[in-house]
KOLMI-237250 format. One record per residue (C-alpha): residue number from 1; residue in three letters; y, z, x. Coordinates in steps of 0.05 Angstrom, whole numbers, plus 32768, in hexadecimal, padded with zeros to 4 digits. Each point is the difference from the previous one (the first is absolute). Layout:
BEGIN
(NUM,'ala',(Y,Z,X)),
...
//
This chain:
BEGIN
(1,'met',(80EC,8531,84AB)),
(2,'gln',(7FBE,7FEA,7FE0)),
(3,'val',(800F,7FB6,800D)),
(4,'ala',(8012,800E,8049)),
(5,'glu',(7FC1,802A,800A)),
(6,'phe',(7FD5,7FCA,7FE0)),
(7,'arg',(801D,7FCB,802F)),
(8,'arg',(7FF5,802D,803D)),
(9,'asn',(7FB7,8009,7FEC)),
(10,'leu',(7FF7,7FB5,7FF9)),
(11,'ala',(801F,7FF6,8044)),
(12,'leu',(7FD0,8033,801E)),
(13,'leu',(7FC5,7FDE,7FDE)),
(14,'asp',(8016,7FBC,801B)),
(15,'ala',(8007,801E,8045)),
(16,'glu',(7FBA,801C,7FFE)),
(17,'ile',(7FE3,7FBD,7FEA)),
(18,'glu',(8026,7FDD,8038)),
(19,'ala',(7FE9,8033,8034)),
(20,'ser',(7FB8,7FF6,7FEB)),
(21,'gly',(8005,7FB5,800B)),
(22,'gly',(800B,7FEF,7FB7)),
(23,'phe',(7FCA,7FE9,7FD0)),
(24,'asp',(7FC4,7FDC,801E)),
(25,'ala',(7FD9,7FC7,7FE1)),
(26,'asp',(7FD5,8030,7FD7)),
(27,'asp',(803E,8015,7FD9)),
(28,'leu',(800B,7FB9,7FE7)),
(29,'val',(7FE0,7FEB,7FBE)),
(30,'asp',(800C,7FB8,7FE9)),
(31,'gly',(803F,7FFD,802A)),
(32,'tyr',(801D,8040,7FE3)),
(33,'arg',(801F,8031,8030)),
(34,'pro',(8005,8048,7FE7)),
(35,'glu',(8048,8019,7FF9)),
(36,'pro',(801C,8045,800E)),
(37,'tyr',(7FFF,8032,7FC7)),
(38,'gly',(8030,7FF1,7FC7)),
(39,'ile',(8005,800A,7FB5)),
(40,'val',(7FF0,7FC2,7FD6)),
(41,'leu',(802D,7FF6,7FC4)),
(42,'val',(7FFD,7FCB,7FC9)),
(43,'arg',(8040,7FF2,7FDA)),
(44,'gly',(7FFB,8000,7FB4)),
(45,'asp',(8016,7FB7,7FF8)),
(46,'glu',(7FC7,7FEB,802E)),
(47,'ile',(7FCB,801B,7FCF)),
(48,'glu',(7FE9,7FD6,7FC6)),
(49,'pro',(7FF3,802C,7FC2)),
(50,'val',(7FBC,7FF6,7FE0)),
(51,'pro',(7FE3,801B,7FBE)),
(52,'val',(7FC5,8031,7FFD)),
(53,'glu',(7FBF,7FD9,7FF5)),
(54,'trp',(7FD1,8021,7FCF)),
(55,'leu',(7FB5,7FFF,7FFB)),
(56,'trp',(8009,8026,7FBE)),
(57,'arg',(8049,8001,7FEB)),
(58,'glu',(8021,8044,8008)),
(59,'trp',(7FBD,8020,8014)),
(60,'leu',(7FE3,7FDF,803E)),
(61,'ala',(802E,7FDD,8032)),
(62,'leu',(7FE7,7FD1,8036)),
(63,'gly',(800E,8018,8046)),
(64,'lys',(8009,8048,7FE8)),
(65,'thr',(7FD8,8041,7FFF)),
(66,'his',(7FF0,8027,7FC0)),
(67,'leu',(7FE1,8043,7FEE)),
(68,'leu',(7FD0,800F,7FC6)),
(69,'ala',(7FFB,804B,7FF3)),
(70,'gly',(7FDE,802A,7FCC)),
(71,'ala',(7FDB,8040,7FF2)),
(72,'pro',(7FB5,7FFF,800C)),
(73,'gly',(7FD8,7FDD,7FCA)),
(74,'gln',(8035,7FCE,7FEA)),
(75,'gly',(7FDD,7FC2,801B)),
(76,'lys',(8031,7FEE,8038)),
(77,'thr',(7FCC,7FDA,8028)),
(78,'thr',(7FE9,7FDC,7FC1)),
(79,'ile',(8048,7FEC,7FF0)),
(80,'ala',(8006,7FE5,8047)),
(81,'met',(7FC0,7FD8,7FF6)),
(82,'ser',(801C,7FE6,7FBF)),
(83,'met',(803C,7FE6,8026)),
(84,'ala',(7FD3,7FE2,8035)),
(85,'ala',(7FD7,7FDD,7FCA)),
(86,'thr',(8040,7FE4,7FE1)),
(87,'val',(8018,7FE5,8043)),
(88,'ser',(7FBD,7FE3,8016)),
(89,'ser',(7FF4,7FDD,7FBD)),
(90,'gly',(8047,7FEB,7FF0)),
(91,'gly',(7FFC,802A,7FC1)),
(92,'cys',(8034,8021,7FD4)),
(93,'trp',(8027,803F,800E)),
(94,'pro',(8005,8037,7FCA)),
(95,'asn',(8041,7FE0,7FE7)),
(96,'gly',(7FDE,7FBC,7FF7)),
(97,'ala',(801F,7FDF,803D)),
(98,'ile',(7FD1,7FD2,8026)),
(99,'cys',(7FF3,8010,8049)),
(100,'ser',(7FFB,7FC9,8034)),
(101,'ala',(7FBA,8007,801F)),
(102,'gly',(7FFA,8019,8047)),
(103,'asn',(7FD2,8026,8030)),
(104,'val',(7FFA,804C,8001)),
(105,'leu',(7FF1,8030,803A)),
(106,'ile',(7FE2,8044,7FEE)),
(107,'trp',(7FFC,803A,8031)),
(108,'ser',(7FDB,803B,7FE0)),
(109,'ala',(7FEE,803E,8028)),
(110,'glu',(7FDB,8020,7FC6)),
(111,'asp',(7FDD,7FD2,7FCF)),
(112,'asp',(7FC3,7FD5,800E)),
(113,'phe',(800D,7FB6,7FFC)),
(114,'ala',(7FBD,7FED,7FE1)),
(115,'asp',(7FF3,8035,7FCB)),
(116,'thr',(8047,8014,7FED)),
(117,'leu',(8039,7FD0,8010)),
(118,'leu',(7FDE,7FBC,7FF8)),
(119,'pro',(7FE1,8011,7FBC)),
(120,'arg',(8045,8014,7FE6)),
(121,'leu',(801E,7FC0,801A)),
(122,'ile',(7FCA,7FD6,7FE1)),
(123,'arg',(8006,8024,7FBD)),
(124,'met',(804B,7FF2,8000)),
(125,'gly',(7FF8,7FB6,800F)),
(126,'ala',(8010,7FFC,804A)),
(127,'asp',(7FF1,7FC2,8028)),
(128,'arg',(7FD2,801E,8036)),
(129,'arg',(800F,7FC6,802F)),
(130,'arg',(8048,8018,8005)),
(131,'val',(7FF2,8049,800E)),
(132,'phe',(7FF6,8019,8047)),
(133,'phe',(7FEB,8047,8012)),
(134,'ile',(8016,801C,8043)),
(135,'lys',(7FBD,801A,801B)),
(136,'gly',(8017,8012,8047)),
(137,'val',(800E,7FE0,8044)),
(138,'arg',(7FD3,7FE4,8036)),
(139,'leu',(800C,8024,8042)),
(140,'asp',(7FD4,7FEE,803C)),
(141,'gly',(7FCA,7FE7,7FD1)),
(142,'glu',(8000,803F,7FD5)),
(143,'leu',(801C,800A,7FBA)),
(144,'ala',(8038,8033,8001)),
(145,'thr',(802B,8020,7FCB)),
(146,'phe',(803F,7FD9,7FEE)),
(147,'asn',(803D,8022,801F)),
(148,'pro',(8044,7FE7,7FE6)),
(149,'ala',(8025,801A,803D)),
(150,'arg',(7FD3,7FD6,802C)),
(151,'asp',(7FE6,7FC7,7FD5)),
(152,'met',(8038,7FE9,7FD3)),
(153,'ala',(8012,7FC5,802D)),
(154,'gly',(7FB8,7FE9,7FFD)),
(155,'leu',(7FFE,8008,7FB5)),
(156,'thr',(8041,7FD8,7FFA)),
(157,'ala',(7FE2,7FC7,8029)),
(158,'thr',(7FBF,8002,7FD7)),
(159,'ala',(8027,8000,7FBF)),
(160,'arg',(8029,7FC4,8017)),
(161,'ala',(7FBF,7FDB,8010)),
(162,'ile',(7FE7,800F,7FBA)),
(163,'gly',(8043,7FE9,7FE3)),
(164,'asn',(8024,800E,7FBF)),
(165,'val',(7FF6,804C,8003)),
(166,'lys',(802B,801D,7FC8)),
(167,'leu',(7FE8,8047,7FF8)),
(168,'leu',(7FE9,8038,802F)),
(169,'ile',(7FE3,8041,7FE4)),
(170,'val',(7FFB,803F,802B)),
(171,'asp',(7FD7,8037,7FDE)),
(172,'pro',(8012,8037,800D)),
(173,'val',(8041,7FF2,8026)),
(174,'val',(7FFA,8044,8024)),
(175,'ser',(7FC4,7FE3,8026)),
(176,'ala',(8033,7FD8,8028)),
(177,'val',(8021,8040,8019)),
(178,'ala',(7FE0,8019,8040)),
(179,'gly',(8030,803B,8006)),
(180,'asp',(801B,8032,7FCE)),
(181,'ser',(8008,7FE1,7FBB)),
(182,'his',(8036,8033,7FF0)),
(183,'asn',(8029,7FEE,803D)),
(184,'asn',(8036,7FCB,7FF3)),
(185,'gly',(7FFD,7FE3,8046)),
(186,'asp',(7FB4,7FFA,8000)),
(187,'val',(7FFF,7FDF,7FBB)),
(188,'arg',(8037,7FCF,8010)),
(189,'lys',(7FDF,7FEC,8041)),
(190,'ala',(7FBD,7FF7,7FDD)),
(191,'leu',(801A,7FD7,7FC6)),
(192,'gln',(802B,7FD2,802A)),
(193,'pro',(7FC5,7FD2,8013)),
(194,'ile',(7FF0,7FF8,7FB6)),
(195,'val',(8049,7FF1,7FF0)),
(196,'asp',(8002,7FCD,8039)),
(197,'leu',(7FBF,7FDE,7FEA)),
(198,'ala',(801A,7FF8,7FB9)),
(199,'ser',(8041,7FE2,801B)),
(200,'asn',(7FDD,7FD3,8033)),
(201,'leu',(7FCD,7FE5,7FCD)),
(202,'his',(8032,8000,7FC7)),
(203,'cys',(7FCE,8025,7FD5)),
(204,'ala',(8005,803E,7FD3)),
(205,'ala',(7FE1,803F,801D)),
(206,'ile',(7FE9,803A,7FD5)),
(207,'gly',(7FEF,8045,801A)),
(208,'ile',(7FDB,8030,7FD2)),
(209,'thr',(800D,804B,8001)),
(210,'his',(7FFD,8040,7FD6)),
(211,'leu',(8033,802B,7FDD)),
(212,'ser',(8004,8048,8017)),
(213,'lys',(7FE2,8034,7FD1)),
(214,'gly',(802E,802F,7FDA)),
(215,'thr',(803D,7FD2,8004)),
(216,'ala',(8005,7FEA,7FB8)),
(217,'gly',(8047,7FFA,7FE8)),
(218,'arg',(801E,7FEE,8043)),
(219,'asp',(801B,7FBB,8013)),
(220,'pro',(7FC2,7FD4,8006)),
(221,'val',(8014,7FE8,8046)),
(222,'glu',(8002,8048,8018)),
(223,'arg',(7FB9,800C,7FE4)),
(224,'val',(7FDD,7FD0,8030)),
(225,'thr',(7FD2,8025,8030)),
(226,'gly',(8017,8006,8048)),
(227,'ser',(8041,7FEF,8022)),
(228,'ile',(803B,7FE3,7FD9)),
(229,'ala',(7FFB,7FC7,8031)),
(230,'phe',(7FC7,7FE3,7FD6)),
(231,'thr',(8031,7FF0,7FC8)),
(232,'ala',(803C,7FF3,802D)),
(233,'val',(7FDE,7FC9,8028)),
(234,'val',(7FE5,7FD8,7FC5)),
(235,'arg',(802C,7FD7,7FD2)),
(236,'val',(7FDD,800D,7FBD)),
(237,'val',(7FDB,803F,7FEA)),
(238,'met',(7FD0,7FFC,7FC4)),
(239,'val',(7FE1,803C,7FDE)),
(240,'ala',(7FC1,8002,7FD6)),
(241,'ala',(7FF9,803C,7FD1)),
(242,'lys',(7FE2,801A,7FC0)),
(243,'val',(8034,8017,7FCC)),
(244,'glu',(7FFC,8020,7FBC)),
(245,'gly',(8010,7FD4,7FC4)),
(246,'glu',(8001,8007,7FB4)),
(247,'asp',(7FBC,7FDE,7FFC)),
(248,'gly',(7FE2,8025,803A)),
(249,'asp',(8003,7FF8,804B)),
(250,'arg',(8010,7FBD,801E)),
(251,'arg',(8005,7FE5,8047)),
(252,'ile',(803F,7FDF,801A)),
(253,'leu',(8016,7FDB,803F)),
(254,'val',(804B,8008,800E)),
(255,'arg',(8032,7FEF,8036)),
(256,'ser',(801F,803E,801D)),
(257,'lys',(8028,7FDF,8038)),
(258,'ser',(8016,7FB9,8010)),
(259,'asn',(8032,7FE8,8034)),
(260,'leu',(7FF7,7FB9,7FE7)),
(261,'gly',(8007,8003,7FB4)),
(262,'pro',(7FF9,802D,7FC3)),
(263,'asp',(7FE3,8045,800E)),
(264,'asp',(7FE9,8010,7FB9)),
(265,'gly',(7FCF,7FE8,7FCB)),
(266,'gly',(7FB6,7FF3,8005)),
(267,'phe',(7FC0,7FF0,7FDC)),
(268,'glu',(7FC9,8026,7FDB)),
(269,'tyr',(7FBA,7FF7,801A)),
(270,'ser',(7FBA,8019,7FF4)),
(271,'met',(7FC1,8004,802A)),
(272,'glu',(7FBD,7FE6,7FE9)),
(273,'met',(7FBA,8002,801E)),
(274,'gly',(7FD2,7FC6,7FF4)),
(275,'glu',(7FC9,7FD6,801D)),
(276,'thr',(8019,7FCE,8035)),
(277,'leu',(7FBD,7FE3,8013)),
(278,'pro',(7FBA,8013,7FE9)),
(279,'gly',(7FF6,8049,8014)),
(280,'ile',(8046,8006,801E)),
(281,'glu',(8038,8024,7FDA)),
(282,'ala',(8048,8005,8015)),
(283,'ala',(8044,8017,7FE8)),
(284,'ser',(8036,7FD0,7FE9)),
(285,'ile',(8048,8004,7FE9)),
(286,'leu',(8017,7FEA,7FBB)),
(287,'trp',(804B,7FF7,7FFC)),
(288,'gly',(8027,8014,7FC2)),
(289,'asn',(8047,8000,7FE6)),
(290,'ala',(803F,8000,802A)),
(291,'ile',(8026,8042,7FFF)),
(292,'thr',(8049,8010,800E)),
(293,'gly',(8024,803C,801E)),
(294,'ser',(8008,8021,8044)),
(295,'ala',(7FC3,8016,8026)),
(296,'arg',(8016,8048,7FFE)),
(297,'asp',(8006,7FFF,7FB5)),
(298,'leu',(7FC0,7FDA,7FF5)),
(299,'leu',(7FD9,802F,802E)),
(300,'ala',(8020,8040,7FE6)),
(301,'val',(7FC7,8007,7FCF)),
(302,'ala',(7FC9,7FF2,8032)),
(303,'ser',(7FC0,8021,7FE9)),
(304,'ala',(7FE6,803E,8022)),
(305,'gly',(7FBE,8000,8024)),
(306,'pro',(7FFE,7FD8,8041)),
(307,'asp',(8047,8018,800E)),
(308,'gly',(7FEC,8048,8003)),
(309,'glu',(8009,8024,7FBE)),
(310,'lys',(7FB7,7FFE,7FE8)),
(311,'ser',(7FC8,801D,8027)),
(312,'ala',(7FDA,7FD5,8031)),
(313,'val',(7FC2,8000,7FD5)),
(314,'ala',(8027,7FEF,7FC0)),
(315,'ser',(8021,7FC7,8025)),
(316,'ala',(7FBD,7FE7,8018)),
(317,'glu',(7FE5,8004,7FB9)),
(318,'leu',(8039,7FD3,7FE9)),
(319,'phe',(7FF1,7FD1,8039)),
(320,'leu',(7FB6,7FFB,7FEB)),
(321,'arg',(8010,7FF5,7FB6)),
(322,'glu',(802C,7FC5,8013)),
(323,'leu',(7FD0,7FE3,8033)),
(324,'leu',(7FBF,8008,7FDB)),
(325,'thr',(8011,7FD4,7FC4)),
(326,'val',(7FC2,7FDA,8015)),
(327,'thr',(7FC3,8014,8028)),
(328,'thr',(8019,8000,8048)),
(329,'ala',(7FDC,7FFF,8043)),
(330,'ser',(8004,8041,8027)),
(331,'lys',(801E,7FDE,803D)),
(332,'val',(8037,7FE4,7FD4)),
(333,'val',(800E,8046,7FE6)),
(334,'gln',(8004,8019,8047)),
(335,'ser',(802F,7FC8,8015)),
(336,'glu',(802E,8009,7FC4)),
(337,'ala',(8000,804C,8009)),
(338,'lys',(8015,7FF8,8048)),
(339,'glu',(8039,7FD2,7FED)),
(340,'ala',(8015,8030,7FCA)),
(341,'gly',(8002,803A,8031)),
(342,'his',(7FC8,8029,7FE0)),
(343,'ala',(7FD2,8029,802C)),
(344,'trp',(7FB8,7FEB,7FF4)),
(345,'ala',(7FEA,8048,7FF4)),
(346,'thr',(8036,8005,7FCA)),
(347,'val',(7FE8,7FBF,7FE0)),
(348,'arg',(7FB9,801B,7FFD)),
(349,'arg',(8018,8040,7FDE)),
(350,'ala',(8028,7FD6,7FCE)),
(351,'ala',(7FC3,7FD5,7FF3)),
(352,'glu',(7FD7,803E,7FF2)),
(353,'ala',(8035,801A,7FD0)),
(354,'leu',(8001,7FBE,7FDB)),
(355,'gly',(7FB4,7FFA,7FFE)),
(356,'val',(8001,7FBE,8026)),
(357,'ile',(7FBC,7FDE,8001)),
(358,'met',(7FE8,7FE9,8044)),
(359,'lys',(7FC6,7FD0,8000)),
(360,'lys',(7FDF,7FD4,8035)),
(361,'gly',(7FFF,7FB5,7FF6)),
(362,'pro',(7FE2,7FC6,8028)),
(363,'ser',(803B,7FFF,8031)),
(364,'gly',(8013,804A,8004)),
(365,'trp',(801B,8039,7FD7)),
(366,'tyr',(802E,7FF8,7FC3)),
(367,'trp',(802D,802F,7FD9)),
(368,'gln',(8011,7FFE,7FB6)),
(369,'leu',(8021,802E,7FCE)),
(370,'pro',(7FCF,8020,7FCE)),
(371,'gln',(801F,7FDC,7FC4)),
(372,'leu',(7FF1,7FBB,801E)),
(373,'pro',(7FBF,7FDE,7FEA)),
(374,'ala',(7FC9,800D,8033)),
//
């Protein structure tokens, strides 16, 4: 019955085309005449199997989309900048593997290029000539906000003109969603242009997002903020977290999902503030030992605080203790606090509780902990 009905519909469609005089010259493109509706199939023996191509083996795959998630304050953006620095400079990955150098595209809807992202990249050894920030689009002579639903084809063409683009970073990935970030349909529709761009350019794409508060102990994939489509669409999910250890807290980056390879294991890392250029300080990532185990087991002892068990002020105090290991510009504190998800009023209360010293220098205000030398 279904086959017969399908054939009748095709016959009706052909009759309508014939009655309308068929296709005119405008329907012809390079000699191609559109055909009536029909399902296109490819038989298995007509497809040539190919291996997955890796930018970073078992972590970042060329032509695929990835997600980097974590609770506020875990340095997700800085980790992404570390990866960008490695790609742009042809440096080494945390496991010692050498990366083939390539160009990087960065689309950030939150952090400033000049005072936040670029200083981090420079501090971590990036080749600035290979890093391109997506500033916006030119529409009728005016600079407009980049819109992936509208501008991805233009970005693809621009990236091809640049050549050798191997990494795209979208921070945060929710900025690509024009609709409801908790709606599967809206999220899938919004992420598809990013998936297509990664495939068309044969580059690795990384979207950055948060973990939901109060979800400790659940499967890491289920903890990602928003629709489950965020983790369903991507091929690899990475999670950055702080966990409790015998020698104190430590930070780890783990794989919590992979459709392309192992979905366990990871690396320890730490964050460090330091001077990048005279008068300019920035955060950097220092990679540590490889770790083994499933993401769920490794994250089961995730420290309280940014994930909801400590008070907001106590969490902000912890944030400031970690950030203010050196005297830090006020605008850097604001930027880092925003990335970590701390309200500025809460940060000010935490600073008062810690006795943070605020002093004015030649280029603005600076913060330091009272135990640091003045």
